[in-house]
C-alpha positions, 0 to 999 in steps of 0.5 A, a space after each residue: 309100687 317101688 316108689 311107695 315102698 321107698 317113701 314108706 322107708 324114708 318116712 319110717 327111717 326119719 321117725 326112727 332117727 328122731 326117736 319116733 319109737 318113744 311114744 306115750 307108752 315108751 316107759 311101759 315097753 322099756 320096763 317090759 323088755 327089761 322084765 323079759 331079760 330078767 325072768 326065767 319063765 318062757 311065758 311073759 304077759 305084760 298088760 294086754 301086750 303080746 310077749 313076742 315084742 318083749 322077747 325080741 327086744 330082750 334078745 336084741 339087747 343080749 346080742 348087741 349089749 348096747 343101750 340102743 337096742 330099742 332103736 335096733 328093735 325099731 329098725 327090725 320092725 320097720 324092715 318087717 313092715 316093708 316086707 308086709 307092705 310088699 306081701 300085701 301088694 303081691 296078694 292084692 294083685 290077684 284080688 283087686 283087678 284095677 291097678 288104681 284101686 290097688 295102689 289106692 288101697 296100698 297108699 291107705 295102709 
């Protein structure tokens, strides 16, 4: 289990270092984060994307005052993903009896 989390951290960390967060919709999300920083409304809806990501990005930009706020946002999402993988594994221990199937299910995530 620990090995899977370490490999996941290394793969996601490598993607973060090589700007893996800059996908095909990078410009749309960057503009939405900027819009979240400029609006005074508590409700923000950009296309079909939920506003929490944009609020978090705007908050990180406000706190860090850095142009690298998107990398910090990506790092936070990597850490949240690792916690989610661990929580899923703990939940699966009570639901999947076979350790091999449990590890296999975790590897598919």
